[in-house]
C-alpha positions, 0 to 999 in steps of 0.5 A: 739323108747321107751323102754317098762317096767312094769306098776309098775314102773310108779309114781302117775300122770304119763301116759303110753300106754300098749304095751304088756300083759303077757296073761298067768299070767293075768286074763281075766277080765283085757281084759274085763275092757279095759286093752288092747295093745294101751290103755292109762292108768294113775297111780292115786294111789299107796299104800305103802308096795307093796299094790294095784295100782290105775289106770285110763283107759283113753278111758273109764274113768274106775278107777281100782285097781290092785295088784303089782304082776299083774302090773309086767305083763303089759308092757307099754311105755311113 
């Protein structure tokens, strides 16, 4: 069994599966965009100095940017 960790710990080019979201800390638009448990995401870009993280949702090929503070509430597993 793999251990889950927050999305912000992934490096550019790495893929992981979302296992859990802290729904109290994230806006509902994340769910509407497809950030749901079971979705596979890939890190496409990480801005320096704790800037936004660009990620692609594999199922829909959607490319979005989220704040690092939001990525801390999305737990993934490789």
